[in-house]
VOGU-3710 file (C-alpha; in Angstrom, 3 decimals, decimal comma):
1> mtsptsnpll> 33,950/29,778/-1,936  34,618/26,393/-0,347  36,986/24,208/-2,326  35,678/20,702/-3,089  38,963/19,263/-1,822  38,705/20,780/1,662  35,229/19,615/2,697  34,530/15,884/3,120  30,851/16,390/2,276  31,965/17,479/-1,190
11> dftglthfdk> 33,994/14,371/-1,921  31,855/12,158/-4,165  34,608/9,818/-5,347  33,531/6,938/-3,098  31,610/6,241/0,072  30,898/9,084/2,500  33,675/10,029/4,919  31,611/9,481/8,052  34,853/9,555/10,047  35,541/13,104/8,878
21> iapdhvepai> 32,236/14,898/8,347  31,065/17,193/11,128  28,126/19,580/11,557  30,459/22,481/10,725  30,883/21,096/7,208  27,188/21,278/6,372  26,636/24,968/5,673  29,696/25,612/3,455  29,211/22,366/1,503  25,490/22,776/0,892
31> qylledaqrt> 25,852/26,458/0,005  28,569/25,580/-2,514  26,390/22,884/-4,111  23,307/25,114/-4,146  25,168/27,872/-5,948  26,802/25,449/-8,370  23,491/23,760/-9,200  21,734/27,092/-9,636  24,358/28,329/-12,100  23,987/25,180/-14,180
41> idalaqagtp> 20,200/25,341/-14,155  20,198/29,014/-15,134  22,427/28,224/-18,106  20,348/25,225/-19,198  17,125/27,223/-19,034  18,458/29,721/-21,592  17,010/29,739/-25,095  20,326/28,671/-26,594  20,333/25,260/-24,895  18,934/22,590/-27,257
51> atwddfvipm> 15,985/20,685/-25,776  17,627/17,285/-26,250  18,470/14,428/-23,935  22,227/14,867/-24,157  22,322/18,666/-24,134  19,644/19,246/-21,512  18,424/16,229/-19,502  21,830/14,749/-18,654  23,362/18,014/-17,368  20,076/18,812/-15,551
61> teatehlgra> 20,297/15,491/-13,731  23,954/16,007/-12,864  23,215/19,540/-11,599  21,102/18,277/-8,716  22,505/14,775/-8,109  25,491/15,851/-5,994  23,331/18,287/-4,047  20,774/15,573/-3,359  23,444/13,103/-2,314  25,157/15,500/0,098
71> wgvvghmhsv> 21,872/16,654/1,595  20,893/12,997/1,923  23,922/12,490/4,180  22,891/15,470/6,309  19,314/14,185/6,578  20,613/10,752/7,443  22,768/12,116/10,267  19,776/14,103/11,518  17,924/10,765/11,811  20,626/8,528/13,305
81> mdtpewraay> 22,794/11,020/15,239  20,361/13,726/16,307  22,726/15,664/18,541  22,081/19,378/19,107  24,913/20,203/16,667  23,601/18,009/13,827  20,038/19,178/14,435  21,093/22,820/14,245  23,097/22,228/11,065  20,178/20,405/9,426
91> nkllpeisrf> 17,538/22,941/10,409  19,667/25,914/9,340  19,950/24,660/5,753  16,542/22,982/5,462  14,726/26,202/4,404  17,296/26,863/1,682  17,104/23,307/0,352  13,300/23,489/0,371  13,394/26,859/-1,369  15,793/25,606/-4,046
101> faelgqnqgv> 13,665/22,603/-5,004  10,427/24,601/-4,774  11,875/27,175/-7,186  13,213/24,449/-9,471  9,735/22,901/-9,595  8,395/26,226/-10,861  11,290/27,154/-13,167  9,504/28,114/-16,339  12,594/27,850/-18,519  13,360/24,303/-17,392
111> yekfhalaks> 9,698/23,303/-17,657  9,505/24,611/-21,200  12,640/22,678/-22,157  11,085/19,406/-20,961  7,849/20,350/-22,711  9,703/21,055/-25,936  11,576/17,765/-25,700  8,311/15,878/-25,186  6,938/17,483/-28,389  10,106/16,977/-30,428
121> teyarlngvr> 10,948/14,300/-32,988  13,730/13,083/-30,667  11,156/12,003/-28,056  9,788/9,341/-30,398  13,323/7,971/-30,883  14,081/7,708/-27,174  13,635/4,352/-25,434  10,632/3,782/-23,178  12,618/4,397/-19,986  13,719/7,869/-21,070
131> qriidhelrd> 10,244/8,722/-22,324  8,877/7,727/-18,907  11,390/10,019/-17,194  10,320/12,969/-19,348  6,634/12,231/-18,741  7,279/12,072/-14,982  9,205/15,342/-15,070  6,308/17,122/-16,771  3,839/15,636/-14,275  6,025/16,660/-11,345
141> frlsgaelpd> 6,433/20,174/-12,708  2,664/20,514/-12,886  2,351/19,223/-9,306  5,100/21,651/-8,243  3,158/24,657/-9,482  4,942/25,289/-12,792  1,633/26,039/-14,519  0,369/28,393/-11,813  -0,047/32,093/-12,602  3,106/34,025/-11,737
151> eqkprfkeiq> 1,392/35,873/-8,902  0,598/32,574/-7,129  4,032/30,983/-7,409  5,638/32,785/-4,439  2,862/31,554/-2,139  3,212/28,002/-3,439  6,934/28,129/-2,728  6,278/29,437/0,788  4,018/26,442/1,402  6,732/23,950/0,387
161> ealsslaagf> 9,289/25,589/2,660  6,874/25,735/5,579  5,860/22,089/5,167  9,501/20,971/5,222  10,160/22,929/8,393  6,986/21,706/10,105  7,759/18,068/9,269  11,237/18,401/10,782  9,745/20,030/13,881  7,165/17,258/14,225
171> senlldstna> 9,860/14,576/14,127  12,088/16,434/16,581  9,235/17,015/19,039  8,459/13,314/18,984  12,065/12,312/19,598  12,566/14,915/22,336  9,376/14,007/24,170  10,287/10,316/23,904  13,756/10,963/25,311  12,435/13,207/28,090
181> faeyvtdeae> 10,603/10,400/29,875  12,201/7,801/32,105  10,737/5,578/34,788  13,192/4,567/37,515  12,173/1,428/39,391  13,766/0,835/42,777  11,484/-1,935/44,036  12,792/-5,192/42,541  9,358/-6,766/42,958  8,109/-4,545/40,121
191> laglpedvih> 10,424/-6,340/37,717  8,463/-9,587/38,014  7,685/-11,130/34,634  10,303/-9,160/32,695  12,917/-11,088/30,662  16,411/-11,174/32,132  18,024/-9,312/29,227  15,512/-6,469/29,593  16,248/-6,241/33,330  19,998/-6,196/32,669
201> aaraaaekeg> 19,616/-3,460/30,037  17,494/-1,375/32,445  20,077/-1,803/35,182  22,892/-0,810/32,824  20,933/2,286/31,771  20,508/3,348/35,407  24,156/2,660/36,230  25,224/4,779/33,279  23,526/7,713/35,005  24,914/6,799/38,420
211> kdgwkftlhm> 21,463/5,890/39,727  20,146/3,009/41,758  17,550/0,608/40,446  16,430/0,159/36,856  15,699/2,707/34,129  12,894/2,177/31,611  12,270/4,450/28,621  9,783/4,881/25,788  12,176/3,509/23,183  10,841/0,229/21,793
221> psylpvmqya> 13,497/-2,154/23,219  12,568/-0,908/26,691  8,881/-0,024/26,305  7,521/-3,054/24,460  8,797/-5,751/26,862  7,285/-3,849/29,799  3,892/-3,796/28,072  4,119/-7,484/27,153  5,688/-9,064/30,225  5,661/-6,827/33,317
231> dsarlretmy> 3,357/-8,257/35,984  3,193/-4,808/37,590  0,033/-3,088/36,344  1,342/0,147/37,863  4,485/0,019/35,746  2,533/-0,853/32,604  0,052/1,970/33,172  2,803/4,523/33,829  4,624/3,570/30,642  1,433/3,379/28,559
241> rayatraseh> 0,219/6,826/29,620  3,587/8,385/28,855  3,852/6,688/25,459  0,256/7,461/24,460  0,601/11,179/25,209  4,018/11,873/23,667  4,396/15,222/21,886  0,939/16,358/23,035  -0,602/18,970/25,296  -0,408/16,469/28,154
251> gdgkwdngpl> 3,338/17,031/28,458  5,756/19,884/27,982  4,026/22,446/25,763  7,148/23,088/23,701  6,876/19,556/22,270  3,143/19,627/21,494  2,619/18,475/17,906  -1,056/19,463/17,942  -0,523/22,950/16,459  1,955/21,558/13,908
261> mgkilalrae> -0,571/18,971/12,683  -3,138/21,695/12,180  -0,755/23,865/10,180  0,457/20,933/8,056  -3,091/19,927/7,126  -4,074/23,482/6,248  -1,016/24,023/4,070  -1,497/20,724/2,254  -5,136/21,576/1,572  -4,147/25,011/0,276
271> earmlgfesy> -1,485/23,461/-1,956  -4,027/21,029/-3,412  -6,590/23,766/-4,102  -3,980/25,903/-5,846  -3,286/22,992/-8,194  -6,968/22,451/-8,923  -7,665/19,430/-6,727  -10,615/19,046/-4,377  -8,405/17,677/-1,614  -4,814/16,811/-0,798
281> aelsvvpkma> -5,735/13,127/-1,108  -6,689/13,710/-4,752  -3,310/15,347/-5,341  -1,520/12,544/-3,502  -2,821/9,708/-5,696  -1,795/11,323/-9,003  1,661/9,676/-9,076  0,431/6,457/-7,422  -1,082/3,222/-8,736  -4,511/4,018/-7,304
291> dspaqvlafl> -6,827/6,043/-9,540  -8,671/8,058/-6,886  -9,329/8,409/-3,157  -12,733/6,800/-3,772  -11,054/3,674/-5,162  -8,744/3,503/-2,138  -11,618/4,012/0,303  -13,553/1,214/-1,382  -10,495/-1,062/-1,130  -9,969/-0,271/2,576
301> ndlahkakpf> -13,656/-0,573/3,449  -13,871/-3,933/1,690  -10,899/-5,249/3,688  -12,402/-3,829/6,891  -15,681/-5,601/6,177  -13,792/-8,893/5,779  -11,482/-8,385/8,768  -13,726/-6,926/11,462  -15,570/-10,163/12,326  -12,192/-11,797/12,949
311> aerdlaelka> -11,075/-8,822/15,048  -14,249/-8,989/17,136  -13,666/-12,704/17,693  -10,041/-12,027/18,694  -11,100/-9,408/21,234  -13,880/-11,541/22,704  -11,411/-14,399/23,235  -8,890/-12,043/24,832  -11,437/-10,511/27,207  -12,726/-13,919/28,251
321> fadeqlgmre> -9,194/-15,159/28,917  -8,233/-11,993/30,849  -11,339/-12,347/32,997  -11,155/-16,076/33,638  -7,402/-16,636/33,847  -5,926/-13,271/34,895  -8,736/-11,970/37,078  -9,181/-8,858/34,951  -12,877/-8,075/35,181  -12,163/-4,990/33,124
331> mnpwdvayas> -9,236/-5,049/30,721  -7,492/-1,656/30,641  -5,570/-0,436/27,577  -2,242/-1,106/29,316  -3,381/-4,692/29,911  -3,961/-5,597/26,254  -0,404/-6,480/25,216  0,214/-8,230/28,554  -2,964/-10,291/28,388  -2,342/-11,085/24,715
341> eklrearyaf> 1,099/-12,458/25,496  -0,317/-14,564/28,336  -3,039/-15,900/26,006  -0,447/-16,708/23,345  1,621/-18,617/25,915  -1,434/-20,468/27,204  -2,783/-21,364/23,778  0,439/-22,199/21,997  2,721/-22,997/24,953  5,505/-20,598/24,054
351> senevrqyfp> 6,417/-16,977/24,630  8,043/-14,439/22,333  10,899/-14,210/24,794  11,479/-17,978/24,556  11,649/-17,702/20,770  13,963/-14,716/20,999  16,736/-16,766/22,571  17,035/-18,709/19,301  17,679/-15,651/17,144  21,083/-14,140/17,962
361> epkvldglfg> 21,703/-11,278/15,588  24,806/-12,694/13,794  23,036/-15,984/13,047  19,947/-14,165/11,735  22,079/-12,047/9,428  23,839/-15,129/8,071  20,447/-16,729/7,409  19,113/-13,615/5,712  22,183/-13,426/3,497  21,688/-17,086/2,598
371> vieslygvsl> 18,123/-16,421/1,434  19,259/-13,529/-0,744  22,122/-15,537/-2,209  19,842/-18,499/-2,960  17,173/-16,419/-4,671  19,273/-14,025/-6,704  22,683/-15,613/-7,217  24,553/-12,833/-5,407  26,890/-12,890/-2,426  26,995/-10,532/0,564
381> krdsaptwdp> 30,326/-9,864/2,237  31,567/-7,647/5,037  33,183/-4,490/3,740  35,374/-1,816/5,271  34,348/1,848/5,331  33,971/4,688/7,856  30,675/4,759/9,777  28,847/7,163/12,129  28,738/4,681/15,033  30,978/1,743/16,000
391> svtvlrierd> 28,013/-0,660/15,869  27,325/0,047/12,178  28,308/-2,656/9,676  29,135/-2,149/5,994  28,327/-4,849/3,427  29,029/-5,295/-0,260  26,891/-7,272/-2,710  28,640/-9,085/-5,527  27,480/-10,985/-8,587  29,949/-13,107/-10,530
401> gqmigqlyld> 32,772/-11,564/-8,514  31,790/-7,987/-9,402  30,534/-5,514/-6,784  27,036/-4,332/-7,652  26,167/-2,401/-4,489  26,952/-1,585/-0,860  24,914/-1,311/2,305  25,209/0,342/5,727  23,530/-1,671/8,488  22,616/0,237/11,683
411> lharetkrgg> 20,514/-2,089/13,831  20,557/-0,906/17,462  18,516/1,709/19,317  20,267/4,859/20,565  18,955/7,961/22,292  20,098/10,149/19,398  18,309/8,011/16,803  14,717/8,422/15,734  12,488/5,421/16,343  11,257/2,862/13,858
421> awmdsarsrq> 12,964/1,068/11,006  13,679/2,284/7,504  15,745/1,933/4,370  17,089/4,936/2,514  19,201/5,606/-0,538  22,752/6,831/-0,056  23,566/6,682/-3,781  21,635/5,456/-6,793  22,949/3,337/-9,629  23,753/5,566/-12,583
431> msrgrlltpv> 26,042/6,158/-15,512  28,068/9,287/-14,760  30,338/10,573/-17,523  30,796/7,093/-18,917  31,430/5,479/-15,510  28,958/3,213/-13,713  28,284/4,263/-10,108  26,971/1,353/-8,061  24,093/1,916/-5,622  24,496/2,335/-1,864
441> ayvvcnfspp> 21,745/2,008/0,755  21,144/2,472/4,483  19,153/-0,063/6,524  18,296/1,321/9,961  16,449/-0,452/12,799  16,005/0,027/16,538  16,630/-3,415/17,995  17,880/-4,045/21,515  21,681/-3,790/21,604  23,848/-6,536/23,072
451> vgdkpatlth> 24,270/-6,586/26,848  27,570/-7,790/28,275  29,444/-10,379/26,246  26,393/-11,971/24,611  25,225/-11,038/21,107  21,992/-9,121/20,664  18,940/-11,337/20,263  15,956/-10,575/18,041  12,282/-11,333/18,469  10,618/-12,999/15,511
461> ddvttlfhef> 8,955/-9,644/14,825  12,436/-8,094/14,729  13,539/-10,758/12,260  10,529/-9,954/10,088  11,335/-6,236/10,270  14,915/-6,923/9,194  13,749/-8,980/6,206  11,276/-6,190/5,339  13,895/-3,455/5,245  16,270/-5,681/3,280
471> ghalhhllte> 13,489/-6,109/0,725  13,555/-2,346/0,182  17,342/-2,415/0,036  17,392/-5,178/-2,583  14,931/-3,179/-4,689  17,463/-0,365/-4,616  20,666/-2,400/-4,906  19,731/-5,047/-7,486  18,478/-2,598/-10,073  19,916/-2,741/-13,578
481> vdevavsgih> 18,601/0,656/-14,614  21,284/3,273/-15,270  19,023/6,350/-15,330  19,055/7,788/-11,814  15,464/9,093/-11,978  14,036/5,567/-12,242  16,900/3,527/-10,810  16,138/1,248/-7,870  13,330/2,625/-5,700  13,219/5,944/-7,579
491> gvewdavelp> 10,184/6,470/-9,762  8,316/3,521/-8,228  4,735/4,395/-7,358  4,469/4,964/-3,624  1,655/2,447/-3,181  3,784/-0,239/-4,857  7,096/0,502/-3,154  6,271/-1,881/-0,280  5,928/-4,875/-2,626  9,550/-6,122/-2,382
501> sqfmenfcwe> 9,757/-5,454/1,357  6,537/-7,181/2,382  7,354/-9,991/-0,026  10,558/-10,742/1,918  8,681/-11,057/5,226  7,041/-14,281/4,058  10,323/-16,200/4,147  10,443/-15,706/7,926  7,683/-18,318/8,134  9,464/-21,022/6,124
511> wdvvsgmssh> 11,101/-23,837/8,132  14,109/-24,254/5,841  14,847/-20,542/6,258  14,113/-20,230/9,989  15,961/-23,401/10,952  19,048/-22,153/9,145  19,174/-18,835/10,969  18,452/-20,008/14,501  20,907/-20,941/17,237  20,151/-20,656/20,945
521> vntgeplpqa> 22,179/-17,820/22,396  23,378/-20,008/25,308  23,464/-23,565/23,968  23,842/-23,103/20,223  20,954/-25,507/19,604  18,793/-24,715/16,542  15,139/-23,776/16,959  13,191/-27,000/17,665  10,743/-28,001/14,950  8,047/-28,371/17,611
531> lfdkmvaarh> 8,508/-24,749/18,730  8,443/-23,544/15,133  5,215/-25,466/14,562  3,718/-23,609/17,516  4,878/-20,311/16,010  3,203/-21,195/12,714  0,036/-22,208/14,534  0,141/-18,831/16,273  0,896/-16,903/13,063  -2,700/-15,782/12,726
541> fqsgmqmvrq> -2,996/-15,029/16,439  -5,020/-11,791/16,651  -4,523/-11,219/12,916  -7,994/-9,710/12,763  -7,127/-7,159/15,441  -3,836/-6,404/13,721  -5,461/-5,874/10,340  -8,227/-3,549/11,555  -5,570/-1,534/13,397  -3,691/-0,959/10,135
551> lefslfdlrl> -6,954/-0,207/8,339  -7,810/2,290/11,092  -4,557/4,145/10,441  -5,053/4,009/6,665  -8,643/5,243/6,722  -7,803/7,965/9,233  -4,944/9,215/7,051  -6,942/9,180/3,815  -10,086/10,753/5,254  -8,014/13,337/7,127
561> hheieadapv> -6,560/14,511/3,808  -9,782/14,124/1,818  -12,680/15,238/3,982  -11,555/17,908/6,440  -12,060/21,469/5,250  -8,836/23,302/6,040  -9,127/26,997/5,244  -7,163/27,678/8,436  -5,005/25,577/10,763  -7,044/22,582/11,832
571> aaetvlklld> -7,769/22,217/15,535  -6,360/19,103/17,178  -9,888/18,389/18,427  -11,094/18,121/14,817  -8,370/15,603/14,030  -9,208/13,539/17,100  -12,933/13,640/16,293  -12,291/12,203/12,838  -10,147/9,459/14,355  -12,986/8,636/16,753
581> dvrkqvavli> -15,340/8,381/13,769  -12,977/5,999/11,959  -12,615/3,873/15,073  -16,380/3,521/15,400  -16,387/2,106/11,880  -13,465/-0,351/11,974  -11,781/-0,604/15,383  -12,536/-3,092/18,126  -10,124/-1,596/20,680  -10,984/1,999/21,540
591> ppawhrfphs> -8,196/3,850/23,423  -8,934/6,314/26,257  -10,056/9,827/25,379  -6,688/11,205/26,506  -4,769/9,033/24,021  -2,971/11,177/21,432  -2,010/8,797/18,633  -2,055/11,446/15,852  0,593/13,498/17,672  3,121/10,705/17,078
601> fshifaggys> 1,909/9,557/13,639  5,147/10,600/11,973  4,505/8,462/8,881  1,935/10,982/7,647  3,092/14,197/9,315  6,873/13,866/9,010  7,355/11,043/6,508  6,293/10,319/2,948  2,992/8,589/3,686  0,555/11,519/3,822
611> agyysykwae> -2,681/10,341/2,163  -0,674/7,225/1,355  -0,559/5,079/4,466  -2,951/2,748/2,659  0,075/1,781/0,544  1,034/-0,879/3,084  -2,197/-2,796/2,549  -2,379/-2,010/-1,172  1,134/-3,351/-1,714  0,475/-6,302/0,614
621> vlsadafaaf> -2,002/-7,623/-1,934  0,792/-7,515/-4,522  3,440/-8,977/-2,209  1,289/-11,876/-0,972  0,326/-12,741/-4,540  3,966/-12,507/-5,650  5,048/-14,847/-2,855  2,330/-17,284/-3,911  4,387/-17,851/-7,071  7,171/-19,245/-4,861
631> eeagqgkhsl> 4,645/-21,388/-2,996  3,447/-22,805/-6,296  7,001/-23,437/-7,518  7,932/-25,102/-4,218  5,039/-27,553/-4,061  6,388/-31,015/-3,344  9,871/-29,667/-2,606  11,625/-29,106/0,710  12,137/-25,392/0,058  10,448/-22,375/-1,495
641> ldratgerfw> 13,838/-20,815/-2,281  13,333/-21,535/-5,957  16,157/-20,013/-7,962  14,271/-19,843/-11,259  11,334/-17,995/-9,659  13,789/-15,775/-7,796  15,556/-14,911/-11,028  12,209/-14,033/-12,605  11,234/-11,845/-9,628  14,596/-10,106/-9,816
651> revlavggsr> 14,374/-9,590/-13,583  10,741/-8,406/-13,735  10,415/-6,490/-10,438  13,700/-5,642/-8,725  15,930/-5,050/-11,735  13,539/-2,695/-13,538  13,000/-0,324/-10,591  10,758/2,555/-11,586  11,500/2,279/-15,298  7,973/1,046/-16,047
661> paiesfrafr> 4,615/1,112/-14,218  4,541/-1,209/-11,207  1,424/-2,981/-12,460  3,280/-3,914/-15,657  6,150/-5,324/-13,604  3,703/-7,364/-11,538  1,938/-8,704/-14,619  5,280/-9,582/-16,218  6,246/-11,593/-13,122  2,890/-13,189/-12,325
671> grepqveall> 1,421/-13,418/-15,824  -1,891/-11,909/-14,685  -3,565/-9,201/-12,619  -3,050/-9,245/-8,816  -5,566/-11,176/-6,719  -6,458/-10,595/-3,067  -6,897/-14,259/-2,110  -3,241/-14,789/-1,155  -3,361/-11,894/1,340  -6,534/-13,250/2,927
681> rhsgmletta> -5,008/-16,724/3,122  -1,763/-15,435/4,661  -3,884/-13,524/7,185  -6,026/-16,556/8,042  -9,143/-14,894/6,636  -9,843/-16,695/3,396  -13,040/-18,143/4,806  -14,615/-14,665/4,674  -14,863/-15,014/0,901  -17,056/-18,095/1,201
//
């Protein structure tokens, strides 16, 4: 058996040895940890083990913590360094990991131990945090099939393994189909309208391959500027069609996610029925804040009713502008982002690219760190540790001179990195054998990398994304809970987990914050107040269209998992028909019939948001209302960075993690129930309540 001293994946004494780990380490390390965890669990499940916290829960937690941490590293590498070798290593062990946790979720001996502890006299003596952990364990065992008849358990386990494999395949198909496309432009006239840094990056990409001209791809730093700025309708249409049909039957059949979607939906429906639920959506809301799919649907429909008139007004204005000013008698789908940017420039006399020049990445990071330090009395410093890519930065967070957490920051797009932005846990805060282990997090984005000797520059949307992901990271890193099951982001209801992240976005619209993190990339001049005022005036630009788009995704996801009968793999046509139905209800922009949005909707098919995409809007009510407390505290002052309110937010929301229900944390911070008015006001829609 592999010795813990000979495999860097098995060294848990500090931060991960990213300079030493290799795909070849995965199988021996994970097999060792699987066998070790299984031996411990088998022993704990025996009748002789007392059903107490110290004798049972603590060793149970330790049995799986190292396995989870090591597999987390493997999953992380699969996301940020998806080479053929790392993909093969991940996929080879994924079925065994899935099988282990599926079997653990049905382990009758372990379930009975938790059940006995919950019924014991010791339970009443435990603090509320530990009681919550036991209650969650029993709930999760029920949702993992522990109470199923023995003859059904093998099938339930098969479903979990298959779903894990299908989700990985969905994500890989999307990345591969994204990487497979490239548009090489050789006519310089087709570059008209594009920002200089985008042109330089496209030229560098072509040169790297020894080709003439300019290379454009479907990765966001390349794709989005083309859609916003390229005067060439041909180039925009080519890129749009390729992006809209990724991982579908319109391309290489081996990357078609249509069959995978159908299988995933059928397996989720079967899983829900086995557990006694009418639909997967009903199963999904059990551990969430929401009480039922009906409550969520009512919430989404109410927001849609309020937002759609604004969206219709936005679209009418855009069409009129495109017709009158751009000569577009008919606005095609690939014209929308382009025309919107032209309208923004005409109405507010600035462009996103103009703003971008004022946000060099190092200055933005310094400003972000300043906000965090002002609110929570901590300091962020550069740290030294091995990383998986030279562009990755390591930070440490200190309070009163003591390190309380560390963070890996991976900001730039790469071909081997899946798209989007996310935060993930590398290690959770916990007491381990009398020693406090501080938390560690990853923050991953896909911003444009630097070109030449200039620093990377961020759009204001990029800045907002960075603040968002840091909100998640702070939730994880500023926890004061020592029980790993509810430390940081763990144990937080999924539809509340976006509260700290969306809350942080609001500071990107405060002058004292923005002015302190801006510096023109060429001149060093700060962002002019007049330009910021234009940005604020434009904050609600097309907010109606943006909101109904998010509501479209949320309703599609929830209805997909609540209404479709799935006794067999669902046909892609059925999925698309439901999406069409949702769009008729809430959307104002209807894509072409050949558009294949579901095939790239990785949030619900390869992420954790299945029947839970509504969480973004649900939590946005909480986050907007929480930020309103800072607005109230800052009235009459030059800044909303109120330390006392920040301390209260840290103490009542961030520090407690998942150790109590999210609604209790919100009430403790705000002193009342959440109200929707702040969200409507921040979205420029408060007048709909009149």
